[in-house]
C-alpha positions in Angstrom: 0.0 0.0 0.0 2.3 2.8 -1.3 2.6 6.0 0.7 -0.4 5.5 2.8 1.0 3.7 5.9 -1.3 4.7 8.7 -4.6 3.8 7.2 -3.4 0.3 8.1 -4.3 0.7 11.7 -7.8 2.1 12.6 -6.7 3.9 15.8 -3.1 4.6 14.9 -1.7 7.3 12.7 -3.8 7.8 9.5 -2.9 9.1 6.0 0.7 10.1 6.4 2.7 10.1 3.2 6.2 8.6 3.0 7.5 12.0 1.7 6.7 13.5 5.1 4.5 16.3 3.7 1.9 15.7 6.4 2.5 15.7 10.2 1.1 13.1 12.5 -2.4 13.3 13.8 -1.8 11.2 16.8 1.2 9.5 18.3 0.5 5.8 19.0 2.1 4.2 22.1 3.2 0.7 20.9 7.0 0.2 21.2 9.6 -2.5 21.1 8.2 -5.1 18.8 10.1 -6.1 15.7 8.4 -7.9 12.8 10.6 -10.5 11.4 10.9 -11.0 7.6 10.3 -7.3 6.8 13.0 -5.0 5.7 13.5 -1.8 7.7 12.2 1.3 6.0 11.6 4.6 7.7 10.6 5.6 11.2 8.3 8.1 12.9 9.9 9.6 16.0 8.0 10.3 19.2 7.7 13.9 17.9 5.8 12.6 14.8 8.6 13.4 12.3 10.0 11.0 9.6 13.5 9.7 10.5 15.4 7.2 8.4 18.2 6.7 10.9 16.2 4.4 13.2 14.3 1.3 12.3 11.7 1.5 15.1 8.1 2.8 14.7 6.0 4.0 17.6 2.5 2.9 16.5 0.1 1.7 19.2 -0.9 0.9 22.8 1.9 0.1 25.4 0.2 -2.9 27.0 -2.8 -5.2 26.9 -4.9 -2.9 29.1 -4.5 -0.1 26.6 -5.3 -2.4 23.8 -8.6 -3.4 25.5 -9.5 0.3 25.9 -9.1 1.1 22.1 -12.2 1.2 19.9 -12.3 -2.0 17.8 -8.5 -2.3 17.2 -7.4 -4.1 14.1 -4.5 -5.7 16.0 -3.9 -7.2 19.4 -0.7 -7.7 21.3 0.0 -8.5 25.0 3.1 -6.3 25.1 5.0 -4.6 22.3 7.2 -1.5 21.8 8.2 -1.1 18.1 7.5 -2.3 14.6 9.5 -2.1 11.4 8.2 -1.3 7.9 4.4 -0.8 7.5 4.6 -0.6 3.7 3.4 -4.2 3.5 0.2 -5.3 1.8 -2.3 -7.9 3.1 -2.2 -9.3 6.6 1.3 -9.6 8.0 2.2 -11.6 11.1 5.6 -11.5 12.6 7.4 -12.6 15.7 10.4 -11.1 17.4 12.0 -10.2 20.6 10.9 -7.5 23.0 13.8 -5.0 22.9 13.2 -4.3 26.6 13.6 -8.0 27.5 10.1 -9.1 27.9 10.6 -12.2 25.7 9.3 -13.3 22.3 5.9 -11.9 21.1 4.0 -11.9 17.9 2.0 -9.2 16.1 -0.6 -9.2 13.2 -1.3 -6.1 11.2 -4.2 -5.8 8.9 -3.2 -3.6 6.0 -6.7 -3.4 4.3 -7.8 0.3 4.5 -11.7 0.5 4.3 -12.3 4.1 5.6 -12.6 7.6 4.1 -10.0 10.2 5.0 -10.4 13.9 4.6 -7.4 16.1 3.6 -7.9 19.8 3.0 -5.2 21.7 1.0 -4.5 25.3 0.2 -1.8 26.2 -2.3 -1.1 22.4 -2.5 -0.2 22.3 1.2 -2.2 20.3 3.7 -4.2 22.4 6.2 -4.5 20.7 9.7 -7.9 20.2 11.2 -8.3 22.8 14.0 -5.5 25.0 12.6 -5.6 28.4 14.3 -2.5 29.9 12.7 -3.4 31.2 9.2 -0.5 31.3 6.8 0.2 32.5 3.3 1.9 29.1 2.6 -1.3 27.1 2.8 -3.4 30.1 1.5 -5.3 30.6 4.8 -3.9 34.1 5.1 -5.3 36.3 2.2 -2.8 39.1 2.9 -3.6 42.8 2.4 -6.7 43.7 0.3 -7.8 47.2 -0.5 -11.2 47.8 1.2 -12.5 50.1 -1.6 -11.8 48.3 -4.8 -10.2 44.9 -4.4 -11.1 41.3 -3.4 -9.0 38.2 -3.1 -10.1 34.8 -4.3 -8.5 31.6 -3.0 -9.1 28.0 -4.1 -9.0 25.0 -1.7 -9.0 21.3 -2.3 -10.8 18.6 -0.3 -8.9 15.4 -1.0 -10.1 11.9 0.0 -7.0 9.9 1.0 -9.1 7.0 2.2 -10.4 3.9 0.4 -14.2 4.6 0.7 -16.4 7.6 -0.4 -16.0 10.8 1.6 -19.3 12.5 2.1 -19.6 16.3 2.8 -22.7 16.6 5.1 -22.9 20.3 5.8 -25.6 22.6 4.5 -24.1 24.4 2.8 -21.2 22.1 2.1 -18.7 24.7 3.3 -19.6 27.2 6.0 -18.0 30.3 7.4 -18.5 31.7 10.9 -16.5 33.9 13.3 -15.8 37.5 14.1 -15.7 38.8 10.5 -17.6 36.1 8.6 -19.4 38.5 6.4 -16.0 39.6 4.9 -15.4 36.0 3.6 -17.8 34.4 1.1 -17.8 30.9 -0.3 -18.2 31.9 -4.0 -17.8 28.4 -5.4 -18.8 25.1 -3.7 -17.6 21.6 -4.4 -19.7 20.3 -7.3 -20.8 17.2 -5.3 -21.2 16.2 -1.7 -19.5 12.8 -2.5 -15.8 12.5 -3.1 -14.5 9.1 -4.3 -11.4 7.5 -2.9 -8.3 9.2 -4.3 -10.4 12.0 -5.7 -11.0 15.6 -4.7 -13.5 18.6 -4.7 -12.6 22.3 -5.0 -14.2 25.3 -3.3 -13.3 29.0 -3.4 -13.5 31.7 -0.8 -13.5 35.4 -1.7 -12.2 37.9 0.8 -13.7 41.4 0.5 -12.9 43.4 3.7 -15.5 45.8 5.0 -13.0 47.7 7.2 -9.3 48.2 7.6 -7.2 46.0 9.8 -7.1 42.3 10.5 -10.3 40.4 9.6 -10.7 36.8 10.8 -13.2 33.9 10.3 -13.5 30.1 10.7 -14.1 27.6 7.9 -16.2 24.5 8.8 -16.6 21.4 6.7 -18.9 18.7 8.1 -18.0 15.3 6.7 -18.1 11.5 7.1 -14.5 11.1 8.3 -15.0 9.3 11.6 -12.4 11.2 13.6 -12.5 14.5 11.7 -16.3 14.8 11.2 -16.1 18.6 11.7 -13.0 19.8 9.9 -12.2 23.4 10.8 -9.5 25.9 10.2 -9.0 29.6 10.7 -8.6 32.1 7.8 -7.6 35.8 7.9 -6.9 38.8 5.8 -6.1 42.4 6.3 -8.1 45.3 5.0 -5.9 48.1 3.8 -6.3 51.6 2.3 -8.4 54.5 3.3 -12.1 53.8 4.1 -14.4 55.6 1.7 -17.4 56.9 3.6 -19.8 59.9 3.6 -19.7 62.3 6.5 -22.6 64.5 7.3 -22.2 68.1 8.6 -25.3 70.2 9.3 -24.8 74.0 9.6 -27.0 76.9 10.7 -25.7 80.5 10.2 -22.4 78.9 9.0 -21.9 77.1 12.3 -21.8 73.3 12.6 -24.7 71.8 14.6 -23.8 68.8 16.6 -25.8 65.6 16.1 -28.2 65.2 18.9 -27.9 68.9 20.0 -30.7 69.7 22.4 -29.6 73.2 23.3 -31.0 75.5 20.6 -28.9 78.7 20.1 -29.2 81.8 18.1 -25.6 81.3 17.1 -26.3 78.3 14.9 -29.9 79.5 14.0 -31.6 76.7 16.0 -33.3 79.3 18.2 -35.8 81.4 16.1 -36.2 84.1 18.9 -39.4 86.0 19.7 -42.2 86.0 17.0 -45.6 87.6 17.2 -48.3 84.9 17.3 -50.7 86.9 15.1 -48.6 88.4 12.4 -45.0 87.1 12.6 -43.1 84.4 10.9 -39.3 83.8 10.5 -37.5 81.6 7.9 -34.1 80.1 8.6 -31.8 78.3 6.1 -29.6 75.3 6.9 -26.9 73.6 5.0 -26.1 69.8 4.7 -22.4 69.4 3.9 -20.7 66.2 2.9 -17.2 66.2 4.4 -16.6 62.5 3.5 -15.1 60.9 0.4 -18.3 59.0 -0.8 -21.7 60.2 -1.8 -24.0 61.2 1.2 -27.5 60.0 0.6 -30.5 61.5 2.4 -32.8 58.5 3.0 -35.8 59.9 4.9 -39.3 60.4 3.4 -39.6 63.3 3.5 -35.9 64.1 3.4 -36.2 66.5 6.4 -38.7 65.6 9.1 -40.0 67.6 12.1 -41.4 66.0 15.3 -41.6 66.9 18.9 -43.8 69.0 21.2 -44.9 71.7 18.7 -44.0 70.4 15.2 -46.9 72.2 13.5 -45.3 75.5 14.4 -42.2 74.6 12.4 -42.6 73.9 8.7 -40.0 72.7 6.1 -40.8 75.3 3.4 -37.8 74.5 1.2 -36.7 70.8 0.7 -33.3 69.8 -0.6 -33.7 69.4 -4.4 -31.8 66.0 -4.4 -31.2 63.2 -2.0 -27.6 62.7 -3.1 -24.7 65.0 -2.1 -21.2 64.3 -3.6 -18.0 64.6 -1.6 -17.2 68.2 -0.7 -20.6 69.5 -1.9 -23.7 70.6 0.0 -27.5 71.2 -0.2 -29.8 73.4 1.8 -33.3 73.4 3.4 -35.4 76.0 5.0 -37.7 76.0 8.1 -40.4 78.5 8.8 -41.4 79.3 12.4 -45.0 80.4 12.8 -46.1 80.1 16.4 -49.6 79.0 17.2 -49.4 80.0 20.8 -47.7 82.3 23.3 -44.6 81.1 25.0 -41.8 78.7 24.2 -42.4 76.4 21.2 -40.0 73.5 20.4 -39.5 70.7 17.9 -36.9 68.2 16.7 -35.4 68.0 13.2 -34.4 64.5 11.8 -32.3 63.8 8.8 -32.0 60.1 7.9 -28.8 59.4 5.8 -26.1 56.8 5.0 -23.3 58.2 7.3 -22.2 55.1 9.1 -22.1 56.6 12.6 -24.7 59.4 12.2 -27.4 57.6 10.2 -30.1 59.6 12.1 -28.9 63.1 12.5 -31.1 65.1 14.9 -31.1 68.5 16.5 -33.6 70.6 18.5 -35.3 73.8 17.4 -37.1 76.4 19.5 -38.8 79.8 19.2 -41.0 82.0 21.4 -44.5 83.1 20.6 -45.2 86.7 21.8 -48.1 89.2 21.9 -51.8 88.5 22.4 -53.0 85.5 20.5 -55.9 86.4 18.2 -58.5 83.6 18.3 -61.7 83.0 16.4 -65.0 82.9 18.3 -68.1 81.2 16.8 -71.6 82.6 17.4 -74.6 80.9 15.7 -77.8 82.8 15.3 -81.4 82.0 14.4 -83.9 84.8 13.9 -81.2 87.2 15.0 -80.9 85.5 18.4 -77.7 83.6 19.5 -78.1 79.9 19.9 -76.1 78.4 22.8 -73.6 75.7 22.0 -75.2 72.4 23.1 -78.7 73.8 23.3 -81.3 71.0 23.6 -84.4 73.1 24.1 -85.6 74.2 20.6 -87.6 77.5 20.5 -89.5 79.4 18.0 -87.7 82.6 19.2 -84.3 81.4 17.8 -85.9 79.5 14.9 -84.8 76.1 16.2 -88.5 75.0 16.5 -90.1 74.9 13.0 -93.6 74.6 14.3 -96.5 72.6 12.8 -96.1 71.5 9.1 -98.5 69.4 7.1 -97.0 66.0 6.3 -98.6 65.8 2.9 -97.9 69.2 1.3 -96.0 71.4 3.7 -92.3 72.4 4.3 -90.6 75.2 6.2 -87.2 76.8 5.4 -85.2 78.6 8.1 -82.0 80.6 7.7 -79.2 80.7 10.3 -76.1 82.8 10.6 -72.5 81.8 11.7 -70.8 85.0 13.0 -67.1 85.2 14.0 -67.0 87.5 17.0 -63.3 86.7 17.7 -60.1 88.3 16.4 -58.7 85.4 14.4 -60.1 83.7 11.3 -62.9 81.2 12.0 -62.6 78.0 9.9 -65.4 75.6 9.3 -63.7 72.2 9.3 -66.5 69.7 8.9 -67.3 67.8 5.7 -70.0 68.8 4.9 -69.7 72.1 6.8 -73.2 71.6 8.4 -74.2 68.1 9.5 -77.6 66.8 10.7 -78.1 63.7 12.8 -80.6 62.2 15.2 -83.9 60.2 15.1 -85.7 62.6 12.7 -82.6 63.6 10.6 -84.3 62.6 7.3 -87.1 65.2 8.0 -84.5 68.1 8.0 -82.2 68.9 5.1 -79.4 71.5 4.7 -80.7 73.3 1.5 -78.2 76.1 1.5 -74.5 75.6 2.5 -72.1 78.3 3.6 -70.3 79.6 0.5 -66.8 79.4 2.2 -65.1 77.6 5.0 -63.3 80.7 6.2 -64.9 83.6 8.1 -62.9 86.7 8.8 -63.0 88.4 12.2 -66.3 90.3 12.5 -67.8 88.7 9.5 -70.4 86.0 9.0 -71.9 83.4 6.6 -75.4 81.8 6.4 -77.0 78.4 5.9 -80.5 77.2 5.5 -82.4 74.1 6.8 -85.7 72.8 5.4 -88.2 70.9 7.5 -90.4 68.5 5.5 -91.9 66.0 7.9 -92.4 62.4 6.8 -94.8 61.5 9.6 -97.2 62.9 12.1 -96.0 64.2 15.5 -92.8 65.7 16.9 -89.7 65.3 14.7 -86.3 66.2 16.1 -82.6 66.2 15.0 -79.2 67.7 16.0 -77.2 70.2 14.0 -73.3 70.0 14.2 -70.8 72.6 13.0 -67.1 71.6 13.3 -64.7 74.6 13.5 -61.4 75.9 14.9 -62.8 77.8 17.9 -60.6 76.3 20.6 -63.4 75.9 23.2 -66.3 75.2 20.9 -64.7 73.1 18.1 -67.9 71.1 17.8 -70.8 73.5 18.0 -74.2 71.6 18.3 -77.8 72.5 18.9 -81.2 70.7 18.7 -84.0 71.5 16.2 -87.5 70.2 16.1 -90.9 70.5 14.3 -94.2 68.8 14.3 -95.8 66.8 11.4 -99.6 67.4 11.2 -102.5 66.3 9.0 -103.4 62.8 7.8 -100.4 61.2 6.3 -101.1 60.2 2.7 -100.4 56.6 1.7 -101.0 54.7 -1.6 -103.3 51.6 -1.6 -103.1 49.2 -4.5 -106.3 47.4 -5.9 -105.9 45.0 -8.8 -109.1 44.1 -10.8 -110.1 41.6 -13.4 -113.5 41.7 -15.1 -114.4 44.5 -12.7 -113.8 42.3 -9.7 -111.1 42.9 -7.1 -108.3 40.3 -7.1 -107.0 39.6 -3.6 -103.1 39.9 -3.2 -101.8 36.3 -2.9 -104.8 34.7 -4.5 -104.1 31.1 -5.4 -107.5 30.1 -6.8 -107.9 31.4 -10.4 -111.5 32.0 -11.4 -113.3 32.9 -14.6 -115.2 35.6 -12.6 -112.1 37.8 -12.1 -110.6 36.6 -15.4 -107.7 34.9 -13.7 -108.8 31.6 -15.3 -108.5 31.9 -19.1 -110.5 28.7 -19.8 -109.9 26.3 -22.7 -107.8 27.5 -25.6 -106.5 25.5 -28.5 -102.8 24.7 -28.1 -102.4 24.4 -31.8 -103.4 27.9 -32.9 -105.5 29.6 -30.2 -104.9 32.5 -27.9 -106.9 34.6 -25.4 -106.1 38.1 -24.0 -107.5 39.4 -20.7 -107.2 43.0 -19.4 -106.6 44.0 -15.8 -106.7 47.3 -13.9 -104.4 48.7 -11.2 -106.4 51.2 -9.1 -104.9 53.5 -6.4 -107.4 53.7 -3.5 -105.0 55.7 -1.3 -104.3 59.4 -0.8 -100.7 59.4 -2.0 -99.2 58.4 -5.3 -99.0 54.7 -6.0 -95.7 53.8 -7.7 -95.0 50.6 -9.6 -91.4 49.6 -8.7 -90.9 46.4 -10.7 -88.8 46.0 -13.8 -90.8 45.3 -15.8 -93.9 46.8 -14.0 -95.8 43.5 -14.4 -93.8 40.2 -14.2 -94.9 36.6 -14.9 -93.2 33.5 -13.3 -94.2 30.0 -12.5 -94.5 26.5 -14.0 -95.8 27.6 -17.5 -94.9 31.3 -17.5 -93.9 31.1 -21.2 -97.5 30.4 -22.1 -98.6 33.8 -20.6 -97.3 37.1 -22.0 -97.8 40.7 -20.8 -98.9 42.1 -24.2 -99.8 45.6 -22.9 -97.7 47.3 -20.1 -98.9 50.2 -17.9 -97.8 53.4 -19.7 -96.5 55.0 -16.4 -95.2 53.9 -13.1 -97.0 56.5 -11.0 -100.8 56.4 -10.3 -102.3 59.3 -8.5 -104.8 59.0 -5.6 -108.1 57.7 -7.2 -106.4 57.0 -10.5 -105.8 53.7 -12.4 -103.9 52.1 -15.2 -104.3 48.9 -17.2 -102.3 46.0 -18.4 -103.1 42.9 -20.6 -102.0 39.3 -20.5 -102.3 36.9 -23.5 -102.6 33.1 -22.9 -101.2 31.0 -25.8 -100.9 27.4 -24.5 -97.9 25.4 -25.8 -99.4 22.0 -24.8 -102.7 20.4 -23.9 -103.8 20.4 -20.3 -103.7 22.8 -17.4 -101.2 25.6 -17.7 -100.4 27.8 -14.7 -98.3 30.9 -13.8 -97.9 33.7 -11.2 -98.3 37.5 -11.8 -96.1 39.8 -9.7 -96.5 43.6 -9.3 -93.9 45.5 -7.2 -95.1 48.8 -5.7 -94.9 51.2 -2.8 -98.0 50.1 -0.9 -96.5 49.5 2.5 -98.4 46.3 3.2 -98.7 45.0 -0.3 -95.4 46.0 -1.8 -95.3 42.7 -3.8 -98.8 42.2 -5.1 -99.2 38.6 -6.5 -102.0 36.4 -7.9 -102.2 33.1 -9.7 -103.5 32.6 -13.3 -104.3 29.5 -15.3 -105.7 28.2 -18.6 -106.2 24.9 -20.3 -104.7 23.8 -23.6 -107.3 22.0 -25.7 
């Protein structure tokens, strides 16, 4: 078995070539035994190095007790100290003399290798399992790589020195972990997880440093080698060059503002000073400078954001025209301070960006509102009288009680005024401006809406409400007016009116042959012409006329489409051949329709007539019809 000595013994040294290119994995403890009939070759010293000056090989346990403790040894010996020449093939048994005087012993060595054996190489040099000292020699040290433009790619071989298939079991097959794992990427994996005896698979690792200085990681290869099932080794590389990064610098009044600054100052224009709350505003410009050597990107949406206690008092009135600022360049933005109240007003400016250590640049703003704040004051009037906010007692005096109105023909229209008795602009903020709710809301409608939402100090606007009762008795609702009066932002008051008279209602009456047909009638009769009698199914037909009479005191409306519909078992034998000319029938009025019976087969033929309408208790008027095919 040429150049593969230590696969001969399962728990001795494994896969060490005769040229000495690989160090020992484990130093066995068997000494002193000489195999007769074998020529001396080379020797492994106790330090694990090849030595041709001595004929002894340290290869296994020192006594029988140690042999018994080994895992399924392929040899047994009561006592032995050394063996010569393991380049034999097949099973070799020899006897000799214990060099330490223990007497003659014998030893059998099985030279059949049946295991897999992993060997990882870089630059053609074997890398030891667990190696923690990366070296350029075995390509585990990638050397210096420029962090801005370069990357280093190294190939490694996984060699199977055993006699059975080596299986890579990891997912992925080669894994990287450790302190700077993201700087090392497996850019090419072995083409297969199975590596035949004597064959190999190749993988590549690319080193692309993300920072300057030493970068380290750990390579892991899970596999089926019984004593190296997790093969690992350290890799390293050094990032060099100058790091290319953006660097944000925000300035106000030409002075740099520190990120996170919470002490606004007039010096850097973060304190807007005193501003009159009624008439004053002040605009301040700020610069965003890129002091770095890579593009600075503003990533916020919007690019400049304002939050904090009083953000509505500070408005970004000029936005940077672009999100990208090249090295050494700048952009500007403007903030307008318009205080909505007296006293100190404050907010926080936020600039999201790609500066590695200042990705959220923030600083505080402040300003002081001064003077007497002019505020709006809503006053709603009916009949020239002020209506109190929240009033729930409608009265004819302020036109909130519409009085008695006939339910059939009457309606009343009332006008109201919205007066601004304050010193600031009154804004109507509802949609619509005037809203009506409550149990009788459908009886009241806003029939004239204020022409504008904005009412200047001392000015007014008007709206109108129409009361058209749908039923007898008291009808009530609530009017709501949303606005910017700070203490009456939802102005409400109740309205009412009374429906009087006899409420008109339609009443449907369907007639055939002058006789009333009851809604839901299921017994067709010749008397009311719902039974068409006998008609030849070969060529005969018969047409009957029907009347729809409105016995009520309100318009009767036919709501079906079509007005008269026919369904049922033999509906195709009955056809509406004349349709009412209109859908509306006044009180005491009537209309007619006709149905023609043309049987398609002999025997009894039946159908159902449907008339949709607005009669409250007969909204779907129906009756059965029939005829006989002869």
